[in-house]
All heavy atoms as a GROMACS GRO file, in nm:
protein
  619
    1MET      N    1   9.446  10.100  11.854
    1MET     CA    2   9.433  10.243  11.848
    1MET      C    3   9.467  10.290  11.700
    1MET      O    4   9.393  10.368  11.652
    1MET     CB    5   9.524  10.303  11.951
    1MET     CG    6   9.518  10.450  11.950
    1MET     SD    7   9.384  10.506  12.054
    1MET     CE    8   9.418  10.673  12.077
    2VAL      N    9   9.583  10.250  11.658
    2VAL     CA   10   9.617  10.292  11.522
    2VAL      C   11   9.513  10.252  11.416
    2VAL      O   12   9.474  10.319  11.329
    2VAL     CB   13   9.758  10.234  11.481
    2VAL    CG1   14   9.792  10.257  11.338
    2VAL    CG2   15   9.866  10.295  11.570
    3ARG      N   16   9.462  10.124  11.432
    3ARG     CA   17   9.361  10.079  11.332
    3ARG      C   18   9.240  10.167  11.348
    3ARG      O   19   9.173  10.190  11.240
    3ARG     CB   20   9.328   9.930  11.370
    3ARG     CG   21   9.228   9.864  11.267
    3ARG     CD   22   9.214   9.719  11.289
    3ARG     NE   23   9.117   9.664  11.210
    3ARG     CZ   24   9.126   9.625  11.081
    3ARG    NH1   25   9.240   9.645  11.023
    3ARG    NH2   26   9.022   9.572  11.021
    4LYS      N   27   9.194  10.210  11.457
    4LYS     CA   28   9.083  10.291  11.477
    4LYS      C   29   9.103  10.428  11.404
    4LYS      O   30   9.012  10.481  11.336
    4LYS     CB   31   9.050  10.314  11.622
    4LYS     CG   32   8.916  10.370  11.642
    4LYS     CD   33   8.803  10.273  11.609
    4LYS     CE   34   8.679  10.316  11.646
    4LYS     NZ   35   8.562  10.243  11.590
    5ASP      N   36   9.227  10.482  11.416
    5ASP     CA   37   9.257  10.607  11.347
    5ASP      C   38   9.250  10.585  11.202
    5ASP      O   39   9.194  10.672  11.129
    5ASP     CB   40   9.394  10.659  11.385
    5ASP     CG   41   9.395  10.711  11.533
    5ASP    OD1   42   9.286  10.738  11.585
    5ASP    OD2   43   9.512  10.715  11.590
    6GLU      N   44   9.307  10.472  11.150
    6GLU     CA   45   9.302  10.448  11.009
    6GLU      C   46   9.158  10.437  10.955
    6GLU      O   47   9.121  10.491  10.865
    6GLU     CB   48   9.368  10.321  10.974
    6GLU     CG   49   9.519  10.319  10.986
    6GLU     CD   50   9.584  10.178  10.942
    6GLU    OE1   51   9.505  10.090  10.905
    6GLU    OE2   52   9.700  10.168  10.953
    7GLU      N   53   9.072  10.371  11.038
    7GLU     CA   54   8.934  10.355  10.995
    7GLU      C   55   8.856  10.492  10.990
    7GLU      O   56   8.779  10.513  10.901
    7GLU     CB   57   8.856  10.259  11.089
    7GLU     CG   58   8.900  10.112  11.075
    7GLU     CD   59   8.826  10.024  11.162
    7GLU    OE1   60   8.749  10.064  11.248
    7GLU    OE2   61   8.850   9.897  11.148
    8THR      N   62   8.880  10.580  11.087
    8THR     CA   63   8.832  10.711  11.080
    8THR      C   64   8.869  10.784  10.957
    8THR      O   65   8.789  10.844  10.888
    8THR     CB   66   8.875  10.793  11.204
    8THR    OG1   67   8.825  10.716  11.320
    8THR    CG2   68   8.806  10.928  11.207
    9ILE      N   69   8.992  10.791  10.931
    9ILE     CA   70   9.049  10.862  10.813
    9ILE      C   71   8.993  10.796  10.680
    9ILE      O   72   8.939  10.867  10.596
    9ILE     CB   73   9.201  10.867  10.817
    9ILE    CG1   74   9.249  10.947  10.929
    9ILE    CG2   75   9.251  10.917  10.677
    9ILE    CD1   76   9.396  10.932  10.959
   10ILE      N   77   8.997  10.666  10.675
   10ILE     CA   78   8.942  10.601  10.556
   10ILE      C   79   8.797  10.622  10.546
   10ILE      O   80   8.743  10.642  10.439
   10ILE     CB   81   8.978  10.448  10.564
   10ILE    CG1   82   9.139  10.438  10.546
   10ILE    CG2   83   8.910  10.376  10.446
   10ILE    CD1   84   9.185  10.298  10.562
   11GLY      N   85   8.728  10.622  10.657
   11GLY     CA   86   8.578  10.639  10.653
   11GLY      C   87   8.548  10.779  10.604
   11GLY      O   88   8.452  10.795  10.514
   12GLU      N   89   8.628  10.872  10.630
   12GLU     CA   90   8.602  11.010  10.574
   12GLU      C   91   8.627  11.012  10.429
   12GLU      O   92   8.552  11.072  10.351
   12GLU     CB   93   8.686  11.116  10.655
   12GLU     CG   94   8.640  11.132  10.796
   12GLU     CD   95   8.736  11.223  10.876
   12GLU    OE1   96   8.835  11.268  10.825
   12GLU    OE2   97   8.710  11.239  10.991
   13ALA      N   98   8.731  10.947  10.387
   13ALA     CA   99   8.763  10.939  10.242
   13ALA      C  100   8.656  10.862  10.165
   13ALA      O  101   8.618  10.894  10.053
   13ALA     CB  102   8.905  10.873  10.226
   14ILE      N  103   8.603  10.758  10.226
   14ILE     CA  104   8.493  10.679  10.165
   14ILE      C  105   8.369  10.764  10.133
   14ILE      O  106   8.310  10.753  10.030
   14ILE     CB  107   8.467  10.555  10.246
   14ILE    CG1  108   8.566  10.451  10.234
   14ILE    CG2  109   8.321  10.497  10.207
   14ILE    CD1  110   8.552  10.335  10.330
   15LEU      N  111   8.345  10.856  10.226
   15LEU     CA  112   8.228  10.941  10.211
   15LEU      C  113   8.240  11.039  10.088
   15LEU      O  114   8.135  11.084  10.037
   15LEU     CB  115   8.203  11.031  10.333
   15LEU     CG  116   8.159  10.950  10.463
   15LEU    CD1  117   8.143  11.038  10.580
   15LEU    CD2  118   8.032  10.873  10.428
   16GLN      N  119   8.363  11.044  10.036
   16GLN     CA  120   8.381  11.134   9.921
   16GLN      C  121   8.369  11.053   9.786
   16GLN      O  122   8.375  11.108   9.684
   16GLN     CB  123   8.517  11.199   9.928
   16GLN     CG  124   8.529  11.300  10.040
   16GLN     CD  125   8.670  11.352  10.056
   16GLN    OE1  126   8.746  11.354   9.953
   16GLN    NE2  127   8.697  11.403  10.170
   17LEU      N  128   8.358  10.917   9.796
   17LEU     CA  129   8.351  10.838   9.677
   17LEU      C  130   8.209  10.840   9.620
   17LEU      O  131   8.114  10.869   9.690
   17LEU     CB  132   8.383  10.699   9.715
   17LEU     CG  133   8.523  10.666   9.767
   17LEU    CD1  134   8.539  10.519   9.800
   17LEU    CD2  135   8.625  10.704   9.655
   18PRO      N  136   8.201  10.806   9.492
   18PRO     CA  137   8.066  10.787   9.429
   18PRO      C  138   7.981  10.678   9.510
   18PRO      O  139   8.042  10.583   9.565
   18PRO     CB  140   8.095  10.732   9.286
   18PRO     CG  141   8.234  10.782   9.268
   18PRO     CD  142   8.304  10.777   9.395
   19LEU      N  143   7.852  10.690   9.505
   19LEU     CA  144   7.758  10.601   9.582
   19LEU      C  145   7.786  10.460   9.560
   19LEU      O  146   7.793  10.381   9.652
   19LEU     CB  147   7.612  10.634   9.559
   19LEU     CG  148   7.516  10.555   9.629
   19LEU    CD1  149   7.531  10.556   9.780
   19LEU    CD2  150   7.378  10.590   9.588
   20LYS      N  151   7.808  10.415   9.434
   20LYS     CA  152   7.816  10.278   9.408
   20LYS      C  153   7.936  10.216   9.481
   20LYS      O  154   7.932  10.104   9.531
   20LYS     CB  155   7.830  10.256   9.253
   20LYS     CG  156   7.696  10.271   9.179
   20LYS     CD  157   7.714  10.252   9.029
   20LYS     CE  158   7.580  10.266   8.962
   20LYS     NZ  159   7.588  10.247   8.825
   21GLN      N  160   8.057  10.286   9.477
   21GLN     CA  161   8.169  10.228   9.546
   21GLN      C  162   8.158  10.246   9.694
   21GLN      O  163   8.205  10.160   9.774
   21GLN     CB  164   8.298  10.305   9.490
   21GLN     CG  165   8.346  10.252   9.358
   21GLN     CD  166   8.271  10.308   9.245
   21GLN    OE1  167   8.223  10.428   9.251
   21GLN    NE2  168   8.247  10.239   9.135
   22ARG      N  169   8.105  10.360   9.738
   22ARG     CA  170   8.094  10.392   9.875
   22ARG      C  171   8.014  10.288   9.948
   22ARG      O  172   8.045  10.234  10.053
   22ARG     CB  173   8.035  10.530   9.894
   22ARG     CG  174   8.019  10.576  10.039
   22ARG     CD  175   7.970  10.722  10.044
   22ARG     NE  176   7.835  10.729   9.983
   22ARG     CZ  177   7.797  10.834   9.912
   22ARG    NH1  178   7.887  10.930   9.885
   22ARG    NH2  179   7.681  10.846   9.862
   23GLU      N  180   7.895  10.253   9.897
   23GLU     CA  181   7.807  10.164   9.976
   23GLU      C  182   7.867  10.025   9.986
   23GLU      O  183   7.854   9.966  10.095
   23GLU     CB  184   7.668  10.150   9.908
   23GLU     CG  185   7.662  10.091   9.775
   23GLU     CD  186   7.524  10.093   9.715
   23GLU    OE1  187   7.423  10.142   9.775
   23GLU    OE2  188   7.501  10.068   9.589
   24VAL      N  189   7.931   9.973   9.892
   24VAL     CA  190   7.988   9.836   9.905
   24VAL      C  191   8.104   9.836   9.997
   24VAL      O  192   8.125   9.739  10.073
   24VAL     CB  193   8.023   9.770   9.763
   24VAL    CG1  194   7.901   9.743   9.684
   24VAL    CG2  195   8.134   9.840   9.692
   25LEU      N  196   8.187   9.939   9.996
   25LEU     CA  197   8.297   9.955  10.082
   25LEU      C  198   8.246   9.961  10.228
   25LEU      O  199   8.305   9.895  10.324
   25LEU     CB  200   8.384  10.067  10.057
   25LEU     CG  201   8.478  10.060   9.932
   25LEU    CD1  202   8.536  10.194   9.895
   25LEU    CD2  203   8.583   9.949   9.951
   26ILE      N  204   8.146  10.038  10.253
   26ILE     CA  205   8.085  10.050  10.392
   26ILE      C  206   8.035   9.920  10.439
   26ILE      O  207   8.058   9.878  10.547
   26ILE     CB  208   7.992  10.164  10.397
   26ILE    CG1  209   8.052  10.298  10.383
   26ILE    CG2  210   7.902  10.152  10.528
   26ILE    CD1  211   7.954  10.412  10.364
   27TYR      N  212   7.955   9.846  10.348
   27TYR     CA  213   7.904   9.710  10.395
   27TYR      C  214   8.014   9.619  10.417
   27TYR      O  215   8.010   9.541  10.516
   27TYR     CB  216   7.809   9.658  10.294
   27TYR     CG  217   7.670   9.732  10.281
   27TYR    CD1  218   7.620   9.768  10.150
   27TYR    CD2  219   7.605   9.771  10.396
   27TYR    CE1  220   7.502   9.833  10.151
   27TYR    CE2  221   7.481   9.834  10.385
   27TYR     CZ  222   7.432   9.866  10.256
   27TYR     OH  223   7.314   9.928  10.249
   28PHE      N  224   8.113   9.618  10.337
   28PHE     CA  225   8.218   9.522  10.335
   28PHE      C  226   8.317   9.544  10.460
   28PHE      O  227   8.344   9.454  10.539
   28PHE     CB  228   8.298   9.521  10.216
   28PHE     CG  229   8.409   9.415  10.204
   28PHE    CD1  230   8.366   9.278  10.166
   28PHE    CD2  231   8.538   9.429  10.222
   28PHE    CE1  232   8.456   9.174  10.155
   28PHE    CE2  233   8.636   9.324  10.212
   28PHE     CZ  234   8.584   9.205  10.180
   29TYR      N  235   8.368   9.666  10.482
   29TYR     CA  236   8.455   9.690  10.592
   29TYR      C  237   8.396   9.732  10.720
   29TYR      O  238   8.449   9.689  10.818
   29TYR     CB  239   8.548   9.808  10.537
   29TYR     CG  240   8.654   9.763  10.433
   29TYR    CD1  241   8.647   9.804  10.310
   29TYR    CD2  242   8.755   9.665  10.469
   29TYR    CE1  243   8.734   9.758  10.203
   29TYR    CE2  244   8.836   9.620  10.371
   29TYR     CZ  245   8.834   9.670  10.246
   29TYR     OH  246   8.923   9.624  10.147
   30PHE      N  247   8.297   9.806  10.721
   30PHE     CA  248   8.240   9.859  10.833
   30PHE      C  249   8.121   9.768  10.904
   30PHE      O  250   8.112   9.764  11.018
   30PHE     CB  251   8.197  10.004  10.837
   30PHE     CG  252   8.316  10.093  10.810
   30PHE    CD1  253   8.346  10.139  10.682
   30PHE    CD2  254   8.392  10.141  10.908
   30PHE    CE1  255   8.462  10.214  10.654
   30PHE    CE2  256   8.499  10.224  10.884
   30PHE     CZ  257   8.536  10.257  10.760
   31HIS      N  258   8.056   9.704  10.818
   31HIS     CA  259   7.944   9.615  10.853
   31HIS      C  260   7.989   9.470  10.851
   31HIS      O  261   7.918   9.381  10.886
   31HIS     CB  262   7.819   9.640  10.779
   31HIS     CG  263   7.761   9.776  10.802
   31HIS    ND1  264   7.679   9.806  10.918
   31HIS    CD2  265   7.763   9.886  10.727
   31HIS    CE1  266   7.643   9.935  10.911
   31HIS    NE2  267   7.691   9.981  10.794
   32GLU      N  268   8.112   9.446  10.799
   32GLU     CA  269   8.175   9.318  10.782
   32GLU      C  270   8.086   9.214  10.713
   32GLU      O  271   8.077   9.096  10.759
   32GLU     CB  272   8.215   9.268  10.922
   32GLU     CG  273   8.320   9.360  10.983
   32GLU     CD  274   8.369   9.306  11.118
   32GLU    OE1  275   8.317   9.211  11.169
   32GLU    OE2  276   8.465   9.377  11.175
   33MET      N  277   8.019   9.259  10.611
   33MET     CA  278   7.927   9.176  10.536
   33MET      C  279   8.009   9.106  10.428
   33MET      O  280   8.116   9.155  10.383
   33MET     CB  281   7.813   9.253  10.469
   33MET     CG  282   7.714   9.314  10.567
   33MET     SD  283   7.595   9.413  10.480
   33MET     CE  284   7.503   9.302  10.392
   34THR      N  285   7.967   8.983  10.392
   34THR     CA  286   8.034   8.908  10.273
   34THR      C  287   7.998   8.964  10.154
   34THR      O  288   7.888   9.040  10.134
   34THR     CB  289   7.997   8.766  10.287
   34THR    OG1  290   7.855   8.744  10.260
   34THR    CG2  291   8.036   8.695  10.418
   35ILE      N  292   8.067   8.925  10.042
   35ILE     CA  293   8.035   8.967   9.904
   35ILE      C  294   7.897   8.916   9.870
   35ILE      O  295   7.814   8.990   9.810
   35ILE     CB  296   8.144   8.929   9.803
   35ILE    CG1  297   8.268   9.011   9.829
   35ILE    CG2  298   8.092   8.937   9.662
   35ILE    CD1  299   8.389   8.969   9.759
   36VAL      N  300   7.869   8.790   9.903
   36VAL     CA  301   7.738   8.728   9.879
   36VAL      C  302   7.625   8.804   9.941
   36VAL      O  303   7.524   8.836   9.888
   36VAL     CB  304   7.745   8.585   9.928
   36VAL    CG1  305   7.603   8.519   9.908
   36VAL    CG2  306   7.842   8.502   9.844
   37ALA      N  307   7.643   8.838  10.076
   37ALA     CA  308   7.546   8.918  10.151
   37ALA      C  309   7.515   9.051  10.081
   37ALA      O  310   7.400   9.095  10.074
   37ALA     CB  311   7.589   8.930  10.290
   38ILE      N  312   7.626   9.115  10.042
   38ILE     CA  313   7.603   9.247   9.983
   38ILE      C  314   7.534   9.236   9.851
   38ILE      O  315   7.442   9.318   9.818
   38ILE     CB  316   7.742   9.315   9.963
   38ILE    CG1  317   7.811   9.350  10.098
   38ILE    CG2  318   7.727   9.449   9.877
   38ILE    CD1  319   7.961   9.388  10.090
   39ALA      N  320   7.573   9.144   9.769
   39ALA     CA  321   7.500   9.114   9.651
   39ALA      C  322   7.356   9.095   9.662
   39ALA      O  323   7.270   9.151   9.586
   39ALA     CB  324   7.568   9.000   9.568
   40ASN      N  325   7.324   9.009   9.764
   40ASN     CA  326   7.180   8.984   9.791
   40ASN      C  327   7.104   9.107   9.838
   40ASN      O  328   6.994   9.139   9.798
   40ASN     CB  329   7.166   8.874   9.892
   40ASN     CG  330   7.202   8.738   9.848
   40ASN    OD1  331   7.194   8.716   9.724
   40ASN    ND2  332   7.247   8.648   9.932
   41LEU      N  333   7.169   9.190   9.928
   41LEU     CA  334   7.112   9.309   9.980
   41LEU      C  335   7.075   9.413   9.869
   41LEU      O  336   6.978   9.472   9.877
   41LEU     CB  337   7.196   9.365  10.083
   41LEU     CG  338   7.151   9.504  10.147
   41LEU    CD1  339   7.036   9.476  10.238
   41LEU    CD2  340   7.262   9.561  10.229
   42LEU      N  341   7.178   9.424   9.777
   42LEU     CA  342   7.164   9.528   9.670
   42LEU      C  343   7.094   9.476   9.545
   42LEU      O  344   7.079   9.555   9.447
   42LEU     CB  345   7.309   9.591   9.638
   42LEU     CG  346   7.382   9.656   9.749
   42LEU    CD1  347   7.516   9.701   9.712
   42LEU    CD2  348   7.296   9.774   9.803
   43SER      N  349   7.071   9.339   9.538
   43SER     CA  350   7.016   9.277   9.430
   43SER      C  351   7.098   9.298   9.301
   43SER      O  352   7.050   9.341   9.197
   43SER     CB  353   6.866   9.328   9.396
   43SER     OG  354   6.788   9.302   9.512
   44ILE      N  355   7.219   9.278   9.318
   44ILE     CA  356   7.323   9.288   9.205
   44ILE      C  357   7.406   9.158   9.208
   44ILE      O  358   7.423   9.089   9.303
   44ILE     CB  359   7.412   9.411   9.214
   44ILE    CG1  360   7.488   9.410   9.342
   44ILE    CG2  361   7.326   9.543   9.193
   44ILE    CD1  362   7.586   9.527   9.360
   45PRO      N  363   7.469   9.125   9.090
   45PRO     CA  364   7.553   9.001   9.089
   45PRO      C  365   7.683   9.018   9.171
   45PRO      O  366   7.722   9.137   9.198
   45PRO     CB  367   7.592   8.997   8.940
   45PRO     CG  368   7.490   9.078   8.865
   45PRO     CD  369   7.453   9.186   8.962
   46GLU      N  370   7.727   8.905   9.223
   46GLU     CA  371   7.852   8.909   9.304
   46GLU      C  372   7.967   8.968   9.233
   46GLU      O  373   8.044   9.044   9.284
   46GLU     CB  374   7.883   8.761   9.357
   46GLU     CG  375   7.794   8.707   9.452
   46GLU     CD  376   7.823   8.562   9.476
   46GLU    OE1  377   7.943   8.523   9.487
   46GLU    OE2  378   7.732   8.476   9.491
   47SER      N  379   7.966   8.942   9.102
   47SER     CA  380   8.086   9.000   9.026
   47SER      C  381   8.076   9.154   9.021
   47SER      O  382   8.184   9.224   9.021
   47SER     CB  383   8.077   8.952   8.882
   47SER     OG  384   7.960   8.977   8.817
   48THR      N  385   7.955   9.213   9.025
   48THR     CA  386   7.942   9.348   9.034
   48THR      C  387   7.998   9.398   9.169
   48THR      O  388   8.059   9.515   9.173
   48THR     CB  389   7.799   9.394   9.015
   48THR    OG1  390   7.750   9.343   8.889
   48THR    CG2  391   7.778   9.544   9.018
   49VAL      N  392   7.971   9.343   9.270
   49VAL     CA  393   8.006   9.372   9.414
   49VAL      C  394   8.169   9.378   9.410
   49VAL      O  395   8.233   9.472   9.455
   49VAL     CB  396   7.959   9.279   9.521
   49VAL    CG1  397   8.024   9.311   9.657
   49VAL    CG2  398   7.802   9.297   9.529
   50LYS      N  399   8.226   9.273   9.354
   50LYS     CA  400   8.371   9.262   9.347
   50LYS      C  401   8.428   9.381   9.272
   50LYS      O  402   8.529   9.435   9.308
   50LYS     CB  403   8.401   9.125   9.290
   50LYS     CG  404   8.383   9.008   9.380
   50LYS     CD  405   8.407   8.882   9.308
   50LYS     CE  406   8.371   8.756   9.384
   50LYS     NZ  407   8.407   8.628   9.317
   51THR      N  408   8.364   9.409   9.157
   51THR     CA  409   8.422   9.520   9.069
   51THR      C  410   8.414   9.648   9.144
   51THR      O  411   8.501   9.731   9.142
   51THR     CB  412   8.331   9.528   8.944
   51THR    OG1  413   8.355   9.403   8.871
   51THR    CG2  414   8.380   9.640   8.854
   52ARG      N  415   8.294   9.677   9.212
   52ARG     CA  416   8.277   9.797   9.289
   52ARG      C  417   8.377   9.806   9.401
   52ARG      O  418   8.430   9.918   9.425
   52ARG     CB  419   8.140   9.814   9.332
   52ARG     CG  420   8.037   9.835   9.226
   52ARG     CD  421   7.900   9.847   9.275
   52ARG     NE  422   7.799   9.869   9.159
   52ARG     CZ  423   7.672   9.878   9.182
   52ARG    NH1  424   7.616   9.885   9.299
   52ARG    NH2  425   7.598   9.900   9.074
   53LEU      N  426   8.408   9.695   9.470
   53LEU     CA  427   8.501   9.693   9.574
   53LEU      C  428   8.640   9.728   9.512
   53LEU      O  429   8.712   9.811   9.576
   53LEU     CB  430   8.509   9.552   9.644
   53LEU     CG  431   8.401   9.528   9.752
   53LEU    CD1  432   8.410   9.381   9.793
   53LEU    CD2  433   8.422   9.621   9.875
   54ARG      N  434   8.678   9.660   9.407
   54ARG     CA  435   8.799   9.684   9.348
   54ARG      C  436   8.824   9.830   9.307
   54ARG      O  437   8.922   9.894   9.335
   54ARG     CB  438   8.824   9.600   9.232
   54ARG     CG  439   8.976   9.601   9.172
   54ARG     CD  440   8.995   9.519   9.048
   54ARG     NE  441   8.930   9.584   8.936
   54ARG     CZ  442   8.820   9.536   8.878
   54ARG    NH1  443   8.769   9.418   8.899
   54ARG    NH2  444   8.773   9.607   8.765
   55ARG      N  445   8.720   9.888   9.244
   55ARG     CA  446   8.727  10.023   9.196
   55ARG      C  447   8.732  10.119   9.318
   55ARG      O  448   8.802  10.225   9.312
   55ARG     CB  449   8.601  10.053   9.106
   55ARG     CG  450   8.604  10.194   9.055
   55ARG     CD  451   8.720  10.225   8.958
   55ARG     NE  452   8.708  10.356   8.908
   55ARG     CZ  453   8.810  10.441   8.899
   55ARG    NH1  454   8.937  10.403   8.931
   55ARG    NH2  455   8.797  10.563   8.862
   56GLY      N  456   8.649  10.090   9.420
   56GLY     CA  457   8.646  10.168   9.534
   56GLY      C  458   8.787  10.176   9.612
   56GLY      O  459   8.831  10.281   9.652
   57ARG      N  460   8.852  10.058   9.613
   57ARG     CA  461   8.992  10.056   9.679
   57ARG      C  462   9.083  10.136   9.594
   57ARG      O  463   9.167  10.203   9.645
   57ARG     CB  464   9.034   9.910   9.677
   57ARG     CG  465   8.966   9.830   9.792
   57ARG     CD  466   9.018   9.693   9.800
   57ARG     NE  467   8.943   9.601   9.869
   57ARG     CZ  468   8.889   9.491   9.822
   57ARG    NH1  469   8.909   9.451   9.699
   57ARG    NH2  470   8.813   9.413   9.905
   58GLU      N  471   9.070  10.132   9.461
   58GLU     CA  472   9.166  10.208   9.372
   58GLU      C  473   9.147  10.352   9.398
   58GLU      O  474   9.237  10.428   9.409
   58GLU     CB  475   9.136  10.174   9.230
   58GLU     CG  476   9.181  10.041   9.180
   58GLU     CD  477   9.134  10.002   9.042
   58GLU    OE1  478   9.071  10.086   8.978
   58GLU    OE2  479   9.148   9.884   9.000
   59LEU      N  480   9.017  10.401   9.406
   59LEU     CA  481   8.989  10.541   9.427
   59LEU      C  482   9.040  10.583   9.564
   59LEU      O  483   9.104  10.696   9.579
   59LEU     CB  484   8.838  10.567   9.422
   59LEU     CG  485   8.775  10.558   9.280
   59LEU    CD1  486   8.624  10.557   9.290
   59LEU    CD2  487   8.830  10.662   9.186
   60LEU      N  488   9.029  10.496   9.668
   60LEU     CA  489   9.081  10.532   9.796
   60LEU      C  490   9.229  10.536   9.797
   60LEU      O  491   9.296  10.634   9.858
   60LEU     CB  492   9.038  10.425   9.899
   60LEU     CG  493   8.896  10.437   9.955
   60LEU    CD1  494   8.866  10.325  10.042
   60LEU    CD2  495   8.880  10.574  10.022
   61ARG      N  496   9.299  10.442   9.735
   61ARG     CA  497   9.441  10.445   9.723
   61ARG      C  498   9.492  10.577   9.661
   61ARG      O  499   9.595  10.634   9.703
   61ARG     CB  500   9.500  10.326   9.641
   61ARG     CG  501   9.490  10.203   9.722
   61ARG     CD  502   9.572  10.089   9.644
   61ARG     NE  503   9.541   9.954   9.717
   61ARG     CZ  504   9.468   9.872   9.669
   61ARG    NH1  505   9.399   9.876   9.559
   61ARG    NH2  506   9.451   9.760   9.748
   62ASN      N  507   9.421  10.621   9.561
   62ASN     CA  508   9.458  10.747   9.497
   62ASN      C  509   9.441  10.873   9.588
   62ASN      O  510   9.521  10.962   9.590
   62ASN     CB  511   9.373  10.769   9.355
   62ASN     CG  512   9.416  10.680   9.257
   62ASN    OD1  513   9.531  10.625   9.254
   62ASN    ND2  514   9.323  10.651   9.159
   63GLN      N  515   9.329  10.867   9.665
   63GLN     CA  516   9.309  10.973   9.762
   63GLN      C  517   9.405  10.973   9.878
   63GLN      O  518   9.446  11.077   9.930
   63GLN     CB  519   9.167  10.964   9.826
   63GLN     CG  520   9.057  11.004   9.741
   63GLN     CD  521   8.920  10.997   9.816
   63GLN    OE1  522   8.916  10.967   9.926
   63GLN    NE2  523   8.814  11.030   9.741
   64LEU      N  524   9.450  10.856   9.916
   64LEU     CA  525   9.539  10.840  10.030
   64LEU      C  526   9.689  10.804   9.990
   64LEU      O  527   9.750  10.724  10.055
   64LEU     CB  528   9.486  10.735  10.132
   64LEU     CG  529   9.342  10.751  10.173
   64LEU    CD1  530   9.289  10.638  10.246
   64LEU    CD2  531   9.331  10.881  10.268
   65LYS      N  532   9.723  10.856   9.883
   65LYS     CA  533   9.857  10.826   9.823
   65LYS      C  534   9.969  10.838   9.923
   65LYS      O  535   9.970  10.933  10.004
   65LYS     CB  536   9.886  10.925   9.700
   65LYS     CG  537   9.867  10.871   9.571
   65LYS     CD  538   9.899  10.959   9.464
   65LYS     CE  539   9.830  10.918   9.333
   65LYS     NZ  540   9.841  11.018   9.234
   66GLY      N  541  10.069  10.754   9.914
   66GLY     CA  542  10.185  10.756   9.984
   66GLY      C  543  10.171  10.704  10.128
   66GLY      O  544  10.267  10.701  10.198
   67ILE      N  545  10.053  10.650  10.160
   67ILE     CA  546  10.037  10.586  10.290
   67ILE      C  547   9.993  10.446  10.278
   67ILE      O  548   9.899  10.409  10.194
   67ILE     CB  549   9.925  10.662  10.374
   67ILE    CG1  550   9.961  10.810  10.382
   67ILE    CG2  551   9.905  10.604  10.510
   67ILE    CD1  552   9.850  10.901  10.440
   68GLU      N  553  10.054  10.347  10.336
   68GLU     CA  554  10.026  10.212  10.328
   68GLU      C  555   9.932  10.178  10.442
   68GLU      O  556   9.971  10.163  10.550
   68GLU     CB  557  10.140  10.126  10.339
   68GLU     CG  558  10.231  10.132  10.211
   68GLU     CD  559  10.343  10.027  10.211
   68GLU    OE1  560  10.342   9.931  10.286
   68GLU    OE2  561  10.438  10.042  10.139
   69TRP      N  562   9.800  10.170  10.408
   69TRP     CA  563   9.704  10.143  10.509
   69TRP      C  564   9.682   9.994  10.516
   69TRP      O  565   9.644   9.925  10.424
   69TRP     CB  566   9.569  10.208  10.466
   69TRP     CG  567   9.577  10.358  10.460
   69TRP    CD1  568   9.610  10.430  10.348
   69TRP    CD2  569   9.574  10.452  10.565
   69TRP    NE1  570   9.611  10.569  10.378
   69TRP    CE2  571   9.589  10.580  10.514
   69TRP    CE3  572   9.559  10.433  10.701
   69TRP    CZ2  573   9.592  10.688  10.596
   69TRP    CZ3  574   9.558  10.551  10.780
   69TRP    CH2  575   9.572  10.670  10.728
   70GLU      N  576   9.688   9.943  10.632
   70GLU     CA  577   9.662   9.795  10.659
   70GLU      C  578   9.527   9.751  10.618
   70GLU      O  579   9.511   9.646  10.554
   70GLU     CB  580   9.683   9.767  10.813
   70GLU     CG  581   9.658   9.623  10.842
   70GLU     CD  582   9.671   9.598  10.994
   70GLU    OE1  583   9.728   9.679  11.069
   70GLU    OE2  584   9.608   9.499  11.036
   71VAL      N  585   9.424   9.830  10.638
   71VAL     CA  586   9.290   9.801  10.598
   71VAL      C  587   9.277   9.774  10.457
   71VAL      O  588   9.207   9.676  10.404
   71VAL     CB  589   9.192   9.916  10.649
   71VAL    CG1  590   9.045   9.886  10.599
   71VAL    CG2  591   9.194   9.922  10.807
   72LEU      N  592   9.340   9.866  10.373
   72LEU     CA  593   9.338   9.848  10.223
   72LEU      C  594   9.420   9.737  10.171
   72LEU      O  595   9.390   9.666  10.075
   72LEU     CB  596   9.379   9.979  10.158
   72LEU     CG  597   9.283  10.103  10.178
   72LEU    CD1  598   9.339  10.224  10.112
   72LEU    CD2  599   9.147  10.076  10.132
   73LEU      N  600   9.534   9.714  10.241
   73LEU     CA  601   9.626   9.612  10.188
   73LEU      C  602   9.572   9.468  10.204
   73LEU      O  603   9.604   9.378  10.135
   73LEU     CB  604   9.763   9.626  10.255
   73LEU     CG  605   9.844   9.749  10.225
   73LEU    CD1  606   9.964   9.764  10.309
   73LEU    CD2  607   9.874   9.762  10.080
   74ASN      N  608   9.482   9.450  10.307
   74ASN     CA  609   9.429   9.322  10.342
   74ASN      C  610   9.293   9.291  10.270
   74ASN      O  611   9.234   9.198  10.299
   74ASN     CB  612   9.407   9.300  10.487
   74ASN     CG  613   9.541   9.298  10.564
   74ASN    OD1  614   9.634   9.259  10.508
   74ASN    ND2  615   9.535   9.350  10.692
   75GLY      N  616   9.265   9.375  10.169
   75GLY     CA  617   9.132   9.364  10.108
   75GLY      C  618   9.149   9.272   9.983
   75GLY      O  619   9.236   9.231   9.928
   0.00000   0.00000   0.00000
């Protein structure tokens, strides 16, 4: 139940991110796609996917300051 609440709040925060970070985070966390699969889908290098994931997580952490989200900590 708590995890579902976290996902809802994080999902809303993700929608406020720039498209490049938003799309990889959605594919990775909500569609449970691998980095390789995301890279193939978007026709970008795996390193770019990793960079966008990292930057997206940083932006989310800034938006959700002061809260330790399990979903973000395990990424």
